[in-house]
C-alpha positions in Angstrom: -88.2 -65.6 56.4 -89.0 -67.8 59.3 -89.0 -71.1 57.4 -85.8 -70.2 55.5 -84.2 -69.1 58.9 -85.6 -71.8 61.1 -85.4 -74.7 58.9 -82.2 -73.8 57.2 -80.6 -73.1 60.7 -81.6 -76.8 61.9 -80.3 -78.4 58.7 -76.9 -76.5 59.3 -76.9 -77.5 63.0 -77.3 -81.0 61.8 -74.6 -80.8 59.3 -72.3 -79.3 62.0 -73.4 -82.4 64.5 -72.5 -84.7 61.5 -69.0 -83.3 61.1 -68.4 -83.2 65.0 -69.1 -86.9 65.2 -66.7 -87.4 62.1 -64.1 -85.4 63.7 -64.0 -87.3 67.1 -64.2 -90.5 65.3 -62.4 -90.7 62.1 -60.4 -87.5 62.6 -58.4 -88.8 65.4 -57.3 -91.5 63.2 -55.6 -89.1 60.7 -53.1 -88.6 63.4 -52.9 -88.4 67.0 -50.0 -87.3 69.4 -49.7 -88.9 72.7 -48.6 -87.5 76.0 -45.2 -89.0 75.4 -44.9 -87.4 71.9 -45.7 -90.7 69.9 -47.8 -90.2 66.8 -50.4 -92.7 66.3 -52.9 -93.5 63.2 -55.9 -95.2 62.5 -57.5 -97.6 64.9 -54.4 -97.6 67.0 -54.7 -93.6 67.6 -58.6 -94.1 68.0 -58.0 -96.7 70.7 -55.4 -95.1 72.5 -57.6 -91.9 73.2 -60.8 -93.9 74.0 -58.9 -96.7 75.7 -61.8 -96.4 78.6 -64.6 -94.3 79.8 -62.2 -92.7 82.3 -59.6 -92.0 79.6 -62.2 -90.2 77.5 -63.7 -88.5 80.3 -63.7 -85.0 81.4 -64.3 -81.5 79.3 -60.7 -81.4 78.3 -60.5 -84.7 76.8 -63.7 -84.1 74.8 -62.5 -80.8 73.4 -59.2 -82.2 72.7 -60.7 -85.0 70.4 -62.9 -82.5 68.7 -60.0 -80.1 68.0 -57.6 -83.0 67.1 -59.8 -84.6 64.7 -61.0 -81.3 63.0 -57.3 -80.0 62.7 -56.4 -83.2 60.9 -59.5 -82.6 58.2 -58.3 -79.1 57.9 -54.6 -80.0 57.5 -55.5 -82.3 54.7 -56.3 -78.9 52.7 -52.5 -78.0 53.0 -52.9 -75.9 56.1 -50.3 -76.6 58.8 -51.5 -78.6 61.6 -50.3 -76.2 64.2 -52.4 -73.3 62.5 -55.5 -75.8 62.1 -55.4 -76.5 65.8 -55.2 -72.7 66.7 -58.2 -72.2 64.2 -60.3 -74.8 65.9 -59.7 -73.6 69.5 -60.9 -70.2 68.4 -63.8 -71.9 67.0 -64.7 -73.7 70.0 -63.9 -70.4 72.2 -66.4 -68.5 69.7 -69.1 -71.3 70.1 -69.0 -71.0 73.8 -68.9 -67.3 73.7 -71.8 -67.0 71.3 -73.9 -69.5 73.5 -73.1 -67.3 76.6 -74.5 -64.2 74.5 -77.4 -66.1 73.5 -78.4 -67.2 77.1 -77.7 -63.7 78.7 -80.1 -62.2 75.8 -82.6 -64.8 76.4 -82.7 -64.3 80.4 -82.6 -60.5 79.8 -85.9 -61.0 78.0 -87.6 -63.4 80.5 -86.5 -60.8 83.4 -88.1 -58.0 81.6 -91.4 -59.9 81.2 -91.4 -60.9 84.5 -90.9 -57.3 85.7 -93.8 -56.0 83.3 -96.0 -58.6 84.9 -94.9 -57.4 88.4 -95.5 -53.6 87.5 -91.7 -52.9 88.0 -90.9 -51.2 84.5 -87.6 -50.1 85.7 -86.2 -53.5 85.8 -87.8 -54.1 82.5 -85.3 -51.9 80.6 -82.5 -53.2 78.8 -79.6 -52.3 81.2 -81.2 -53.4 84.5 -82.5 -56.7 83.1 -79.1 -57.6 81.6 -77.3 -56.6 85.0 -79.5 -58.7 86.8 -79.0 -61.8 84.7 -75.3 -61.1 84.7 -75.1 -60.7 88.5 -77.1 -64.1 88.9 -74.9 -66.0 86.4 -72.0 -64.6 88.6 -73.2 -65.6 91.8 -74.1 -69.3 90.4 -70.8 -69.3 88.7 -68.7 -68.4 92.0 -70.9 -70.2 94.6 -68.2 -72.9 95.3 -65.3 -70.5 95.4 -63.0 -68.4 92.8 -62.6 -71.4 90.4 -66.0 -70.4 88.8 -67.1 -73.9 88.8 -70.3 -73.4 90.8 -72.6 -73.8 87.8 -71.3 -77.5 87.4 -73.5 -78.1 90.6 -76.7 -77.8 88.3 -74.8 -79.4 85.2 -76.6 -82.9 85.7 -80.1 -80.8 85.2 -78.9 -79.6 81.7 -80.3 -82.8 79.8 -83.5 -82.6 81.3 -84.1 -78.8 80.7 -83.0 -78.9 77.2 -85.2 -82.0 76.3 -88.0 -80.1 78.1 -87.6 -77.2 76.0 -87.5 -79.7 72.9 -90.9 -81.2 73.8 -92.4 -77.5 74.2 -91.2 -76.7 70.9 -92.7 -80.1 69.3 -95.7 -79.4 71.1 -96.2 -76.1 69.9 -95.6 -77.3 66.1 -98.0 -80.0 66.6 -100.9 -77.5 67.6 -100.0 -75.3 64.8 -100.2 -78.3 62.3 -103.5 -79.4 64.1 -105.2 -76.2 63.4 -104.3 -76.6 59.6 -106.4 -79.8 59.6 -105.6 -83.2 58.5 -103.3 -85.6 59.8 -100.0 -83.4 59.6 -99.8 -83.0 63.3 -98.7 -86.7 63.5 -95.3 -85.5 62.0 -94.3 -83.5 65.3 -97.1 -85.0 67.6 -95.4 -88.4 67.8 -91.9 -87.1 68.6 -93.5 -84.6 71.0 -95.0 -87.5 72.9 -92.0 -89.4 72.8 -89.8 -86.6 74.0 -92.0 -85.8 76.9 -92.4 -89.5 78.1 -88.6 -90.0 78.0 -88.1 -86.9 79.8 -90.3 -87.5 82.3 -89.1 -91.1 82.8 -85.4 -89.9 82.9 -86.4 -87.1 85.5 -88.0 -89.5 87.8 -85.1 -91.8 87.8 -82.8 -88.7 88.5 -85.2 -88.0 91.4 -84.7 -91.2 93.0 -81.1 -90.9 92.6 -80.9 -87.5 94.3 -83.0 -88.4 96.9 -80.9 -91.4 97.9 -77.5 -89.4 97.6 -79.6 -86.7 99.7 -78.6 -83.8 97.0 -81.4 -81.2 98.2 -80.5 -78.7 95.5 -80.7 -81.2 92.6 -83.8 -82.9 94.0 -85.6 -79.6 94.2 -84.7 -78.3 90.9 -85.5 -81.8 89.3 -88.7 -81.7 90.9 -89.5 -78.4 89.4 -88.6 -79.9 86.0 -91.0 -82.9 86.4 -93.7 -80.4 87.2 -93.2 -78.6 84.4 -93.3 -81.5 81.9 -96.4 -82.6 83.6 -97.8 -79.1 83.1 -96.8 -78.8 79.4 -98.1 -81.9 78.5 -101.6 -81.5 80.2 -101.8 -78.1 78.7 -100.9 -79.2 75.3 -103.6 -82.1 75.4 -106.1 -79.7 76.7 -105.1 -77.2 73.8 -104.9 -80.1 71.1 -108.5 -81.1 71.7 -109.8 -77.5 71.9 -108.1 -76.4 68.7 -110.5 -76.9 65.7 -108.9 -77.2 62.1 -109.3 -74.5 59.8 -112.1 -74.7 57.4 -111.3 -73.8 53.8 -113.8 -71.6 52.2 -115.3 -73.2 48.9 -114.0 -71.5 45.7 -116.3 -69.4 43.9 -117.0 -70.4 40.2 -115.4 -68.0 38.1 -118.0 -65.4 36.0 -118.1 -65.9 32.5 -119.0 -62.7 30.3 -121.5 -63.7 27.6 
């Protein structure tokens, strides 16, 4: 079921991304209400919301563009727009909730594995590991005060970490295809190399910017990311050349009864 679930989920994620792009682009043109209460349509609506980078900046404006555009699509099916906006608002909140749940679960697994390696079986159990994950997340969220925006300090690192994980996944796939023989590994090998190079390049640019701005925390975290990218690439290359393709056993001729 791994192929069905894994590949199928990627197709669904791609379809969702396409719908989101359509919503924040064409969807706004189906009806956009300005702050003054005026309803605009077509290019006028789009150009009003995206009048400048500053006008479209901020998490609120980005979510508003998606909710408005998607609600316009849904209202075309006969559902009142006010209800459609509520539906999409719940959808966005649910998406954030499932992301938080997944992140907590993955962090719990990591803490459990580290605790096992450190010979601390008590911390490897479900509830202690989950408590550590939640407490650390809470400390990060409220590091700058009660507004819960402390995690935004590390937000500039999100893209680099995300692409590092993408490079790691592509390298693992490349090693698997390498073991199967032939040149199938090129399908994921070329994207893996591209992803690793671009992530390293962007991280080096960030490192220079953080150094100039004297942002010590981001400078340190970004340095760790650069080290991890290099480590992943070197280890992947070594493993690639040490992986021998599987040899297919020659088929035995069928015996014919006389």
